[in-house]
mmCIF file of the N, C-alpha and C atoms, coordinates in Angstrom:
data_MODEL
# 
_entry.id   MODEL 
# 
loop_
_atom_site.group_PDB 
_atom_site.id 
_atom_site.type_symbol 
_atom_site.label_atom_id 
_atom_site.label_alt_id 
_atom_site.label_comp_id 
_atom_site.label_asym_id 
_atom_site.label_entity_id 
_atom_site.label_seq_id 
_atom_site.pdbx_PDB_ins_code 
_atom_site.Cartn_x 
_atom_site.Cartn_y 
_atom_site.Cartn_z 
_atom_site.occupancy 
_atom_site.B_iso_or_equiv 
_atom_site.pdbx_formal_charge 
_atom_site.auth_seq_id 
_atom_site.auth_comp_id 
_atom_site.auth_asym_id 
_atom_site.auth_atom_id 
_atom_site.pdbx_PDB_model_num 
ATOM 1   N N  . MET A 1 1  ? 241.195 48.492 -11.299 1.00 0.00 ? 1  MET A N  1 
ATOM 2   C CA . MET A 1 1  ? 242.603 48.433 -11.581 1.00 0.00 ? 1  MET A CA 1 
ATOM 3   C C  . MET A 1 1  ? 242.937 49.501 -12.611 1.00 0.00 ? 1  MET A C  1 
ATOM 4   N N  . HIS A 1 2  ? 244.037 50.145 -12.445 1.00 0.00 ? 2  HIS A N  1 
ATOM 5   C CA . HIS A 1 2  ? 244.451 51.150 -13.404 1.00 0.00 ? 2  HIS A CA 1 
ATOM 6   C C  . HIS A 1 2  ? 245.938 50.964 -13.709 1.00 0.00 ? 2  HIS A C  1 
ATOM 7   N N  . PRO A 1 3  ? 246.391 51.523 -14.821 1.00 0.00 ? 3  PRO A N  1 
ATOM 8   C CA . PRO A 1 3  ? 247.807 51.384 -15.177 1.00 0.00 ? 3  PRO A CA 1 
ATOM 9   C C  . PRO A 1 3  ? 248.675 52.229 -14.253 1.00 0.00 ? 3  PRO A C  1 
ATOM 10  N N  . HIS A 1 4  ? 249.966 52.176 -14.461 1.00 0.00 ? 4  HIS A N  1 
ATOM 11  C CA . HIS A 1 4  ? 250.868 53.030 -13.695 1.00 0.00 ? 4  HIS A CA 1 
ATOM 12  C C  . HIS A 1 4  ? 250.429 54.469 -13.875 1.00 0.00 ? 4  HIS A C  1 
ATOM 13  N N  . LEU A 1 5  ? 250.447 55.213 -12.797 1.00 0.00 ? 5  LEU A N  1 
ATOM 14  C CA . LEU A 1 5  ? 249.872 56.548 -12.848 1.00 0.00 ? 5  LEU A CA 1 
ATOM 15  C C  . LEU A 1 5  ? 250.793 57.594 -13.453 1.00 0.00 ? 5  LEU A C  1 
ATOM 16  N N  . HIS A 1 6  ? 252.001 57.681 -12.988 1.00 0.00 ? 6  HIS A N  1 
ATOM 17  C CA . HIS A 1 6  ? 252.879 58.768 -13.408 1.00 0.00 ? 6  HIS A CA 1 
ATOM 18  C C  . HIS A 1 6  ? 253.730 58.349 -14.597 1.00 0.00 ? 6  HIS A C  1 
ATOM 19  N N  . THR A 1 7  ? 253.155 58.498 -15.782 1.00 0.00 ? 7  THR A N  1 
ATOM 20  C CA . THR A 1 7  ? 253.869 58.217 -17.024 1.00 0.00 ? 7  THR A CA 1 
ATOM 21  C C  . THR A 1 7  ? 253.730 59.436 -17.922 1.00 0.00 ? 7  THR A C  1 
ATOM 22  N N  . LYS A 1 8  ? 254.482 59.446 -19.004 1.00 0.00 ? 8  LYS A N  1 
ATOM 23  C CA . LYS A 1 8  ? 254.443 60.575 -19.936 1.00 0.00 ? 8  LYS A CA 1 
ATOM 24  C C  . LYS A 1 8  ? 253.071 60.729 -20.584 1.00 0.00 ? 8  LYS A C  1 
ATOM 25  N N  . ASP A 1 9  ? 252.308 59.644 -20.661 1.00 0.00 ? 9  ASP A N  1 
ATOM 26  C CA . ASP A 1 9  ? 250.996 59.690 -21.303 1.00 0.00 ? 9  ASP A CA 1 
ATOM 27  C C  . ASP A 1 9  ? 249.908 60.241 -20.398 1.00 0.00 ? 9  ASP A C  1 
ATOM 28  N N  . ASN A 1 10 ? 250.176 60.334 -19.100 1.00 0.00 ? 10 ASN A N  1 
ATOM 29  C CA . ASN A 1 10 ? 249.138 60.713 -18.140 1.00 0.00 ? 10 ASN A CA 1 
ATOM 30  C C  . ASN A 1 10 ? 249.406 62.051 -17.468 1.00 0.00 ? 10 ASN A C  1 
ATOM 31  N N  . ILE A 1 11 ? 250.150 62.913 -18.125 1.00 0.00 ? 11 ILE A N  1 
ATOM 32  C CA . ILE A 1 11 ? 250.508 64.197 -17.518 1.00 0.00 ? 11 ILE A CA 1 
ATOM 33  C C  . ILE A 1 11 ? 249.261 65.039 -17.239 1.00 0.00 ? 11 ILE A C  1 
ATOM 34  N N  . ALA A 1 12 ? 248.264 64.965 -18.095 1.00 0.00 ? 12 ALA A N  1 
ATOM 35  C CA . ALA A 1 12 ? 247.053 65.775 -17.922 1.00 0.00 ? 12 ALA A CA 1 
ATOM 36  C C  . ALA A 1 12 ? 246.268 65.372 -16.674 1.00 0.00 ? 12 ALA A C  1 
ATOM 37  N N  . CYS A 1 13 ? 246.493 64.181 -16.162 1.00 0.00 ? 13 CYS A N  1 
ATOM 38  C CA . CYS A 1 13 ? 245.757 63.684 -15.002 1.00 0.00 ? 13 CYS A CA 1 
ATOM 39  C C  . CYS A 1 13 ? 246.536 63.865 -13.700 1.00 0.00 ? 13 CYS A C  1 
ATOM 40  N N  . ASP A 1 14 ? 247.584 64.632 -13.741 1.00 0.00 ? 14 ASP A N  1 
ATOM 41  C CA . ASP A 1 14 ? 248.466 64.750 -12.579 1.00 0.00 ? 14 ASP A CA 1 
ATOM 42  C C  . ASP A 1 14 ? 247.734 65.249 -11.336 1.00 0.00 ? 14 ASP A C  1 
ATOM 43  N N  . GLU A 1 15 ? 246.856 66.211 -11.511 1.00 0.00 ? 15 GLU A N  1 
ATOM 44  C CA . GLU A 1 15 ? 246.155 66.796 -10.365 1.00 0.00 ? 15 GLU A CA 1 
ATOM 45  C C  . GLU A 1 15 ? 245.247 65.769 -9.667  1.00 0.00 ? 15 GLU A C  1 
ATOM 46  N N  . VAL A 1 16 ? 244.478 65.014 -10.437 1.00 0.00 ? 16 VAL A N  1 
ATOM 47  C CA . VAL A 1 16 ? 243.580 64.035 -9.820  1.00 0.00 ? 16 VAL A CA 1 
ATOM 48  C C  . VAL A 1 16 ? 244.367 62.854 -9.256  1.00 0.00 ? 16 VAL A C  1 
ATOM 49  N N  . MET A 1 17 ? 245.496 62.511 -9.873  1.00 0.00 ? 17 MET A N  1 
ATOM 50  C CA . MET A 1 17 ? 246.332 61.425 -9.338  1.00 0.00 ? 17 MET A CA 1 
ATOM 51  C C  . MET A 1 17 ? 246.951 61.831 -8.010  1.00 0.00 ? 17 MET A C  1 
ATOM 52  N N  . THR A 1 18 ? 247.350 63.093 -7.909  1.00 0.00 ? 18 THR A N  1 
ATOM 53  C CA . THR A 1 18 ? 247.908 63.592 -6.650  1.00 0.00 ? 18 THR A CA 1 
ATOM 54  C C  . THR A 1 18 ? 246.856 63.566 -5.551  1.00 0.00 ? 18 THR A C  1 
ATOM 55  N N  . ALA A 1 19 ? 245.610 63.922 -5.902  1.00 0.00 ? 19 ALA A N  1 
ATOM 56  C CA . ALA A 1 19 ? 244.524 63.887 -4.916  1.00 0.00 ? 19 ALA A CA 1 
ATOM 57  C C  . ALA A 1 19 ? 244.286 62.457 -4.426  1.00 0.00 ? 19 ALA A C  1 
ATOM 58  N N  . LEU A 1 20 ? 244.358 61.485 -5.319  1.00 0.00 ? 20 LEU A N  1 
ATOM 59  C CA . LEU A 1 20 ? 244.190 60.085 -4.925  1.00 0.00 ? 20 LEU A CA 1 
ATOM 60  C C  . LEU A 1 20 ? 245.333 59.643 -4.015  1.00 0.00 ? 20 LEU A C  1 
ATOM 61  N N  . GLU A 1 21 ? 246.545 60.008 -4.364  1.00 0.00 ? 21 GLU A N  1 
ATOM 62  C CA . GLU A 1 21 ? 247.688 59.634 -3.528  1.00 0.00 ? 21 GLU A CA 1 
ATOM 63  C C  . GLU A 1 21 ? 247.589 60.256 -2.143  1.00 0.00 ? 21 GLU A C  1 
ATOM 64  N N  . GLU A 1 22 ? 247.159 61.510 -2.072  1.00 0.00 ? 22 GLU A N  1 
ATOM 65  C CA . GLU A 1 22 ? 246.977 62.166 -0.777  1.00 0.00 ? 22 GLU A CA 1 
ATOM 66  C C  . GLU A 1 22 ? 245.911 61.460 0.046   1.00 0.00 ? 22 GLU A C  1 
ATOM 67  N N  . CYS A 1 23 ? 244.859 61.026 -0.602  1.00 0.00 ? 23 CYS A N  1 
ATOM 68  C CA . CYS A 1 23 ? 243.806 60.293 0.092   1.00 0.00 ? 23 CYS A CA 1 
ATOM 69  C C  . CYS A 1 23 ? 244.353 58.974 0.632   1.00 0.00 ? 23 CYS A C  1 
ATOM 70  N N  . HIS A 1 24 ? 245.138 58.270 -0.187  1.00 0.00 ? 24 HIS A N  1 
ATOM 71  C CA . HIS A 1 24 ? 245.711 56.994 0.248   1.00 0.00 ? 24 HIS A CA 1 
ATOM 72  C C  . HIS A 1 24 ? 246.702 57.173 1.384   1.00 0.00 ? 24 HIS A C  1 
ATOM 73  N N  . GLU A 1 25 ? 247.369 58.325 1.438   1.00 0.00 ? 25 GLU A N  1 
ATOM 74  C CA . GLU A 1 25 ? 248.334 58.584 2.508   1.00 0.00 ? 25 GLU A CA 1 
ATOM 75  C C  . GLU A 1 25 ? 247.662 58.789 3.859   1.00 0.00 ? 25 GLU A C  1 
ATOM 76  N N  . ARG A 1 26 ? 246.368 58.996 3.867   1.00 0.00 ? 26 ARG A N  1 
ATOM 77  C CA . ARG A 1 26 ? 245.648 59.196 5.137   1.00 0.00 ? 26 ARG A CA 1 
ATOM 78  C C  . ARG A 1 26 ? 245.581 57.914 5.960   1.00 0.00 ? 26 ARG A C  1 
ATOM 79  N N  . GLY A 1 27 ? 245.834 56.786 5.321   1.00 0.00 ? 27 GLY A N  1 
ATOM 80  C CA . GLY A 1 27 ? 245.901 55.544 6.075   1.00 0.00 ? 27 GLY A CA 1 
ATOM 81  C C  . GLY A 1 27 ? 244.973 54.463 5.558   1.00 0.00 ? 27 GLY A C  1 
ATOM 82  N N  . PHE A 1 28 ? 245.197 53.271 6.095   1.00 0.00 ? 28 PHE A N  1 
ATOM 83  C CA . PHE A 1 28 ? 244.469 52.088 5.662   1.00 0.00 ? 28 PHE A CA 1 
ATOM 84  C C  . PHE A 1 28 ? 242.966 52.207 5.930   1.00 0.00 ? 28 PHE A C  1 
ATOM 85  N N  . MET A 1 29 ? 242.594 52.669 7.090   1.00 0.00 ? 29 MET A N  1 
ATOM 86  C CA . MET A 1 29 ? 241.166 52.752 7.436   1.00 0.00 ? 29 MET A CA 1 
ATOM 87  C C  . MET A 1 29 ? 240.435 53.714 6.493   1.00 0.00 ? 29 MET A C  1 
ATOM 88  N N  . TRP A 1 30 ? 241.097 54.794 6.137   1.00 0.00 ? 30 TRP A N  1 
ATOM 89  C CA . TRP A 1 30 ? 240.496 55.768 5.232   1.00 0.00 ? 30 TRP A CA 1 
ATOM 90  C C  . TRP A 1 30 ? 240.192 55.099 3.888   1.00 0.00 ? 30 TRP A C  1 
ATOM 91  N N  . LYS A 1 31 ? 241.159 54.325 3.393   1.00 0.00 ? 31 LYS A N  1 
ATOM 92  C CA . LYS A 1 31 ? 240.978 53.634 2.113   1.00 0.00 ? 31 LYS A CA 1 
ATOM 93  C C  . LYS A 1 31 ? 239.932 52.531 2.233   1.00 0.00 ? 31 LYS A C  1 
ATOM 94  N N  . SER A 1 32 ? 240.010 51.750 3.306   1.00 0.00 ? 32 SER A N  1 
ATOM 95  C CA . SER A 1 32 ? 239.139 50.584 3.438   1.00 0.00 ? 32 SER A CA 1 
ATOM 96  C C  . SER A 1 32 ? 237.675 50.960 3.659   1.00 0.00 ? 32 SER A C  1 
ATOM 97  N N  . MET A 1 33 ? 237.430 52.146 4.153   1.00 0.00 ? 33 MET A N  1 
ATOM 98  C CA . MET A 1 33 ? 236.054 52.595 4.379   1.00 0.00 ? 33 MET A CA 1 
ATOM 99  C C  . MET A 1 33 ? 235.463 53.250 3.121   1.00 0.00 ? 33 MET A C  1 
ATOM 100 N N  . GLY A 1 34 ? 236.235 53.274 2.046   1.00 0.00 ? 34 GLY A N  1 
ATOM 101 C CA . GLY A 1 34 ? 235.731 53.801 0.789   1.00 0.00 ? 34 GLY A CA 1 
ATOM 102 C C  . GLY A 1 34 ? 235.787 55.305 0.656   1.00 0.00 ? 34 GLY A C  1 
ATOM 103 N N  . MET A 1 35 ? 236.591 55.932 1.479   1.00 0.00 ? 35 MET A N  1 
ATOM 104 C CA . MET A 1 35 ? 236.667 57.390 1.453   1.00 0.00 ? 35 MET A CA 1 
ATOM 105 C C  . MET A 1 35 ? 237.435 57.910 0.232   1.00 0.00 ? 35 MET A C  1 
ATOM 106 N N  . CYS A 1 36 ? 238.171 57.045 -0.448  1.00 0.00 ? 36 CYS A N  1 
ATOM 107 C CA . CYS A 1 36 ? 238.953 57.455 -1.622  1.00 0.00 ? 36 CYS A CA 1 
ATOM 108 C C  . CYS A 1 36 ? 238.274 57.047 -2.932  1.00 0.00 ? 36 CYS A C  1 
ATOM 109 N N  . ASN A 1 37 ? 237.093 56.498 -2.855  1.00 0.00 ? 37 ASN A N  1 
ATOM 110 C CA . ASN A 1 37 ? 236.423 56.000 -4.059  1.00 0.00 ? 37 ASN A CA 1 
ATOM 111 C C  . ASN A 1 37 ? 236.147 57.102 -5.072  1.00 0.00 ? 37 ASN A C  1 
ATOM 112 N N  . ASP A 1 38 ? 235.753 58.279 -4.594  1.00 0.00 ? 38 ASP A N  1 
ATOM 113 C CA . ASP A 1 38 ? 235.467 59.379 -5.515  1.00 0.00 ? 38 ASP A CA 1 
ATOM 114 C C  . ASP A 1 38 ? 236.736 59.817 -6.244  1.00 0.00 ? 38 ASP A C  1 
ATOM 115 N N  . ALA A 1 39 ? 237.828 59.916 -5.503  1.00 0.00 ? 39 ALA A N  1 
ATOM 116 C CA . ALA A 1 39 ? 239.101 60.307 -6.117  1.00 0.00 ? 39 ALA A CA 1 
ATOM 117 C C  . ALA A 1 39 ? 239.552 59.250 -7.126  1.00 0.00 ? 39 ALA A C  1 
ATOM 118 N N  . LYS A 1 40 ? 239.378 57.982 -6.785  1.00 0.00 ? 40 LYS A N  1 
ATOM 119 C CA . LYS A 1 40 ? 239.776 56.913 -7.695  1.00 0.00 ? 40 LYS A CA 1 
ATOM 120 C C  . LYS A 1 40 ? 238.915 56.939 -8.959  1.00 0.00 ? 40 LYS A C  1 
ATOM 121 N N  . HIS A 1 41 ? 237.633 57.198 -8.806  1.00 0.00 ? 41 HIS A N  1 
ATOM 122 C CA . HIS A 1 41 ? 236.733 57.268 -9.957  1.00 0.00 ? 41 HIS A CA 1 
ATOM 123 C C  . HIS A 1 41 ? 237.165 58.401 -10.899 1.00 0.00 ? 41 HIS A C  1 
ATOM 124 N N  . LYS A 1 42 ? 237.550 59.544 -10.332 1.00 0.00 ? 42 LYS A N  1 
ATOM 125 C CA . LYS A 1 42 ? 238.014 60.663 -11.149 1.00 0.00 ? 42 LYS A CA 1 
ATOM 126 C C  . LYS A 1 42 ? 239.296 60.305 -11.886 1.00 0.00 ? 42 LYS A C  1 
ATOM 127 N N  . VAL A 1 43 ? 240.198 59.578 -11.224 1.00 0.00 ? 43 VAL A N  1 
ATOM 128 C CA . VAL A 1 43 ? 241.438 59.144 -11.874 1.00 0.00 ? 43 VAL A CA 1 
ATOM 129 C C  . VAL A 1 43 ? 241.113 58.211 -13.037 1.00 0.00 ? 43 VAL A C  1 
ATOM 130 N N  . ILE A 1 44 ? 240.229 57.270 -12.800 1.00 0.00 ? 44 ILE A N  1 
ATOM 131 C CA . ILE A 1 44 ? 239.863 56.312 -13.849 1.00 0.00 ? 44 ILE A CA 1 
ATOM 132 C C  . ILE A 1 44 ? 239.256 57.031 -15.059 1.00 0.00 ? 44 ILE A C  1 
ATOM 133 N N  . LEU A 1 45 ? 238.378 57.995 -14.810 1.00 0.00 ? 45 LEU A N  1 
ATOM 134 C CA . LEU A 1 45 ? 237.767 58.746 -15.914 1.00 0.00 ? 45 LEU A CA 1 
ATOM 135 C C  . LEU A 1 45 ? 238.811 59.549 -16.684 1.00 0.00 ? 45 LEU A C  1 
ATOM 136 N N  . CYS A 1 46 ? 239.728 60.165 -15.961 1.00 0.00 ? 46 CYS A N  1 
ATOM 137 C CA . CYS A 1 46 ? 240.774 60.951 -16.606 1.00 0.00 ? 46 CYS A CA 1 
ATOM 138 C C  . CYS A 1 46 ? 241.694 60.055 -17.430 1.00 0.00 ? 46 CYS A C  1 
ATOM 139 N N  . LEU A 1 47 ? 242.109 58.921 -16.859 1.00 0.00 ? 47 LEU A N  1 
ATOM 140 C CA . LEU A 1 47 ? 242.987 58.003 -17.588 1.00 0.00 ? 47 LEU A CA 1 
ATOM 141 C C  . LEU A 1 47 ? 242.287 57.462 -18.834 1.00 0.00 ? 47 LEU A C  1 
ATOM 142 N N  . ARG A 1 48 ? 240.993 57.202 -18.727 1.00 0.00 ? 48 ARG A N  1 
ATOM 143 C CA . ARG A 1 48 ? 240.241 56.711 -19.879 1.00 0.00 ? 48 ARG A CA 1 
ATOM 144 C C  . ARG A 1 48 ? 240.201 57.763 -20.976 1.00 0.00 ? 48 ARG A C  1 
ATOM 145 N N  . ALA A 1 49 ? 239.963 59.022 -20.589 1.00 0.00 ? 49 ALA A N  1 
ATOM 146 C CA . ALA A 1 49 ? 239.920 60.098 -21.579 1.00 0.00 ? 49 ALA A CA 1 
ATOM 147 C C  . ALA A 1 49 ? 241.271 60.234 -22.284 1.00 0.00 ? 49 ALA A C  1 
ATOM 148 N N  . GLU A 1 50 ? 242.354 60.141 -21.524 1.00 0.00 ? 50 GLU A N  1 
ATOM 149 C CA . GLU A 1 50 ? 243.692 60.228 -22.119 1.00 0.00 ? 50 GLU A CA 1 
ATOM 150 C C  . GLU A 1 50 ? 243.945 59.049 -23.058 1.00 0.00 ? 50 GLU A C  1 
ATOM 151 N N  . ARG A 1 51 ? 243.510 57.868 -22.656 1.00 0.00 ? 51 ARG A N  1 
ATOM 152 C CA . ARG A 1 51 ? 243.692 56.687 -23.500 1.00 0.00 ? 51 ARG A CA 1 
ATOM 153 C C  . ARG A 1 51 ? 242.908 56.834 -24.793 1.00 0.00 ? 51 ARG A C  1 
ATOM 154 N N  . LEU A 1 52 ? 241.691 57.360 -24.713 1.00 0.00 ? 52 LEU A N  1 
ATOM 155 C CA . LEU A 1 52 ? 240.885 57.559 -25.917 1.00 0.00 ? 52 LEU A CA 1 
ATOM 156 C C  . LEU A 1 52 ? 241.528 58.569 -26.860 1.00 0.00 ? 52 LEU A C  1 
ATOM 157 N N  . LYS A 1 53 ? 242.156 59.608 -26.303 1.00 0.00 ? 53 LYS A N  1 
ATOM 158 C CA . LYS A 1 53 ? 242.874 60.572 -27.139 1.00 0.00 ? 53 LYS A CA 1 
ATOM 159 C C  . LYS A 1 53 ? 244.035 59.891 -27.862 1.00 0.00 ? 53 LYS A C  1 
ATOM 160 N N  . ARG A 1 54 ? 244.803 59.086 -27.117 1.00 0.00 ? 54 ARG A N  1 
ATOM 161 C CA . ARG A 1 54 ? 245.932 58.382 -27.732 1.00 0.00 ? 54 ARG A CA 1 
ATOM 162 C C  . ARG A 1 54 ? 245.448 57.409 -28.801 1.00 0.00 ? 54 ARG A C  1 
ATOM 163 N N  . THR A 1 55 ? 244.351 56.718 -28.533 1.00 0.00 ? 55 THR A N  1 
ATOM 164 C CA . THR A 1 55 ? 243.802 55.763 -29.487 1.00 0.00 ? 55 THR A CA 1 
ATOM 165 C C  . THR A 1 55 ? 243.381 56.475 -30.771 1.00 0.00 ? 55 THR A C  1 
ATOM 166 N N  . ALA A 1 56 ? 242.726 57.612 -30.635 1.00 0.00 ? 56 ALA A N  1 
ATOM 167 C CA . ALA A 1 56 ? 242.293 58.370 -31.816 1.00 0.00 ? 56 ALA A CA 1 
ATOM 168 C C  . ALA A 1 56 ? 243.502 58.841 -32.618 1.00 0.00 ? 56 ALA A C  1 
ATOM 169 N N  . ALA A 1 57 ? 244.525 59.315 -31.940 1.00 0.00 ? 57 ALA A N  1 
ATOM 170 C CA . ALA A 1 57 ? 245.733 59.769 -32.637 1.00 0.00 ? 57 ALA A CA 1 
ATOM 171 C C  . ALA A 1 57 ? 246.418 58.604 -33.343 1.00 0.00 ? 57 ALA A C  1 
ATOM 172 N N  . ASN A 1 58 ? 246.499 57.462 -32.670 1.00 0.00 ? 58 ASN A N  1 
ATOM 173 C CA . ASN A 1 58 ? 247.114 56.280 -33.278 1.00 0.00 ? 58 ASN A CA 1 
ATOM 174 C C  . ASN A 1 58 ? 246.311 55.806 -34.487 1.00 0.00 ? 58 ASN A C  1 
ATOM 175 N N  . ARG A 1 59 ? 244.998 55.851 -34.372 1.00 0.00 ? 59 ARG A N  1 
ATOM 176 C CA . ARG A 1 59 ? 244.133 55.426 -35.479 1.00 0.00 ? 59 ARG A CA 1 
ATOM 177 C C  . ARG A 1 59 ? 244.342 56.335 -36.684 1.00 0.00 ? 59 ARG A C  1 
ATOM 178 N N  . GLU A 1 60 ? 244.444 57.635 -36.446 1.00 0.00 ? 60 GLU A N  1 
ATOM 179 C CA . GLU A 1 60 ? 244.658 58.583 -37.535 1.00 0.00 ? 60 GLU A CA 1 
ATOM 180 C C  . GLU A 1 60 ? 246.028 58.364 -38.177 1.00 0.00 ? 60 GLU A C  1 
ATOM 181 N N  . ALA A 1 61 ? 247.056 58.149 -37.368 1.00 0.00 ? 61 ALA A N  1 
ATOM 182 C CA . ALA A 1 61 ? 248.397 57.892 -37.907 1.00 0.00 ? 61 ALA A CA 1 
ATOM 183 C C  . ALA A 1 61 ? 248.401 56.610 -38.737 1.00 0.00 ? 61 ALA A C  1 
ATOM 184 N N  . ALA A 1 62 ? 247.697 55.597 -38.284 1.00 0.00 ? 62 ALA A N  1 
ATOM 185 C CA . ALA A 1 62 ? 247.622 54.336 -39.022 1.00 0.00 ? 62 ALA A CA 1 
ATOM 186 C C  . ALA A 1 62 ? 246.887 54.532 -40.340 1.00 0.00 ? 62 ALA A C  1 
ATOM 187 N N  . ARG A 1 63 ? 245.834 55.347 -40.329 1.00 0.00 ? 63 ARG A N  1 
ATOM 188 C CA . ARG A 1 63 ? 245.088 55.616 -41.557 1.00 0.00 ? 63 ARG A CA 1 
ATOM 189 C C  . ARG A 1 63 ? 245.981 56.306 -42.581 1.00 0.00 ? 63 ARG A C  1 
ATOM 190 N N  . VAL A 1 64 ? 246.737 57.302 -42.130 1.00 0.00 ? 64 VAL A N  1 
ATOM 191 C CA . VAL A 1 64 ? 247.646 58.023 -43.028 1.00 0.00 ? 64 VAL A CA 1 
ATOM 192 C C  . VAL A 1 64 ? 248.697 57.074 -43.588 1.00 0.00 ? 64 VAL A C  1 
ATOM 193 N N  . LYS A 1 65 ? 249.258 56.245 -42.732 1.00 0.00 ? 65 LYS A N  1 
ATOM 194 C CA . LYS A 1 65 ? 250.278 55.299 -43.180 1.00 0.00 ? 65 LYS A CA 1 
ATOM 195 C C  . LYS A 1 65 ? 249.690 54.290 -44.169 1.00 0.00 ? 65 LYS A C  1 
ATOM 196 N N  . ARG A 1 66 ? 248.480 53.818 -43.883 1.00 0.00 ? 66 ARG A N  1 
ATOM 197 C CA . ARG A 1 66 ? 247.815 52.864 -44.762 1.00 0.00 ? 66 ARG A CA 1 
ATOM 198 C C  . ARG A 1 66 ? 247.571 53.478 -46.144 1.00 0.00 ? 66 ARG A C  1 
ATOM 199 N N  . GLU A 1 67 ? 247.145 54.747 -46.185 1.00 0.00 ? 67 GLU A N  1 
ATOM 200 C CA . GLU A 1 67 ? 246.930 55.441 -47.454 1.00 0.00 ? 67 GLU A CA 1 
ATOM 201 C C  . GLU A 1 67 ? 248.243 55.588 -48.215 1.00 0.00 ? 67 GLU A C  1 
ATOM 202 N N  . LYS A 1 68 ? 249.305 55.892 -47.516 1.00 0.00 ? 68 LYS A N  1 
ATOM 203 C CA . LYS A 1 68 ? 250.617 56.034 -48.146 1.00 0.00 ? 68 LYS A CA 1 
ATOM 204 C C  . LYS A 1 68 ? 251.066 54.709 -48.776 1.00 0.00 ? 68 LYS A C  1 
ATOM 205 N N  . VAL A 1 69 ? 250.874 53.623 -48.057 1.00 0.00 ? 69 VAL A N  1 
ATOM 206 C CA . VAL A 1 69 ? 251.239 52.300 -48.570 1.00 0.00 ? 69 VAL A CA 1 
ATOM 207 C C  . VAL A 1 69 ? 250.355 51.941 -49.761 1.00 0.00 ? 69 VAL A C  1 
ATOM 208 N N  . LYS A 1 70 ? 249.077 52.259 -49.662 1.00 0.00 ? 70 LYS A N  1 
ATOM 209 C CA . LYS A 1 70 ? 248.142 51.962 -50.746 1.00 0.00 ? 70 LYS A CA 1 
ATOM 210 C C  . LYS A 1 70 ? 248.547 52.706 -52.029 1.00 0.00 ? 70 LYS A C  1 
ATOM 211 N N  . LYS A 1 71 ? 248.932 53.981 -51.883 1.00 0.00 ? 71 LYS A N  1 
ATOM 212 C CA . LYS A 1 71 ? 249.376 54.762 -53.035 1.00 0.00 ? 71 LYS A CA 1 
ATOM 213 C C  . LYS A 1 71 ? 250.662 54.187 -53.616 1.00 0.00 ? 71 LYS A C  1 
ATOM 214 N N  . ALA A 1 72 ? 251.562 53.769 -52.743 1.00 0.00 ? 72 ALA A N  1 
ATOM 215 C CA . ALA A 1 72 ? 252.825 53.187 -53.215 1.00 0.00 ? 72 ALA A CA 1 
ATOM 216 C C  . ALA A 1 72 ? 252.558 51.919 -54.003 1.00 0.00 ? 72 ALA A C  1 
ATOM 217 N N  . TRP A 1 73 ? 251.677 51.078 -53.517 1.00 0.00 ? 73 TRP A N  1 
ATOM 218 C CA . TRP A 1 73 ? 251.356 49.830 -54.242 1.00 0.00 ? 73 TRP A CA 1 
ATOM 219 C C  . TRP A 1 73 ? 250.627 50.125 -55.548 1.00 0.00 ? 73 TRP A C  1 
ATOM 220 N N  . ALA A 1 74 ? 249.774 51.125 -55.564 1.00 0.00 ? 74 ALA A N  1 
ATOM 221 C CA . ALA A 1 74 ? 249.078 51.509 -56.793 1.00 0.00 ? 74 ALA A CA 1 
ATOM 222 C C  . ALA A 1 74 ? 250.092 51.989 -57.829 1.00 0.00 ? 74 ALA A C  1 
ATOM 223 N N  . GLU A 1 75 ? 251.072 52.746 -57.387 1.00 0.00 ? 75 GLU A N  1 
ATOM 224 C CA . GLU A 1 75 ? 252.126 53.231 -58.280 1.00 0.00 ? 75 GLU A CA 1 
ATOM 225 C C  . GLU A 1 75 ? 252.955 52.057 -58.813 1.00 0.00 ? 75 GLU A C  1 
ATOM 226 N N  . ILE A 1 76 ? 253.261 51.105 -57.955 1.00 0.00 ? 76 ILE A N  1 
ATOM 227 C CA . ILE A 1 76 ? 254.019 49.923 -58.383 1.00 0.00 ? 76 ILE A CA 1 
ATOM 228 C C  . ILE A 1 76 ? 253.218 49.134 -59.410 1.00 0.00 ? 76 ILE A C  1 
ATOM 229 N N  . ASP A 1 77 ? 251.913 48.971 -59.146 1.00 0.00 ? 77 ASP A N  1 
ATOM 230 C CA . ASP A 1 77 ? 251.058 48.227 -60.081 1.00 0.00 ? 77 ASP A CA 1 
ATOM 231 C C  . ASP A 1 77 ? 250.957 48.929 -61.435 1.00 0.00 ? 77 ASP A C  1 
ATOM 232 N N  . GLU A 1 78 ? 250.916 50.262 -61.413 1.00 0.00 ? 78 GLU A N  1 
ATOM 233 C CA . GLU A 1 78 ? 250.849 51.012 -62.670 1.00 0.00 ? 78 GLU A CA 1 
ATOM 234 C C  . GLU A 1 78 ? 252.112 50.831 -63.493 1.00 0.00 ? 78 GLU A C  1 
ATOM 235 N N  . ASN A 1 79 ? 253.250 50.804 -62.849 1.00 0.00 ? 79 ASN A N  1 
ATOM 236 C CA . ASN A 1 79 ? 254.538 50.724 -63.538 1.00 0.00 ? 79 ASN A CA 1 
ATOM 237 C C  . ASN A 1 79 ? 254.944 49.296 -63.885 1.00 0.00 ? 79 ASN A C  1 
ATOM 238 N N  . SER A 1 80 ? 254.172 48.332 -63.470 1.00 0.00 ? 80 SER A N  1 
ATOM 239 C CA . SER A 1 80 ? 254.537 46.931 -63.748 1.00 0.00 ? 80 SER A CA 1 
ATOM 240 C C  . SER A 1 80 ? 254.014 46.460 -65.065 1.00 0.00 ? 80 SER A C  1 
# 
């Protein structure tokens, strides 16, 4: 299972997502016989890589925000 494919967060995976969609357009038998498994695996790997990038960026932003709050509280404690 994978998330919605065409979102702003998955632009880098557009090429592999298009390949998967083209494979699925070949018909039910093509999909059911596992002929699209390689394309799906590539999509999953690409989406995972994009998610890991977003997670790292979010973690860094949270760290910066946490440090800012910590400094603000330290300043409040000093002035109290």
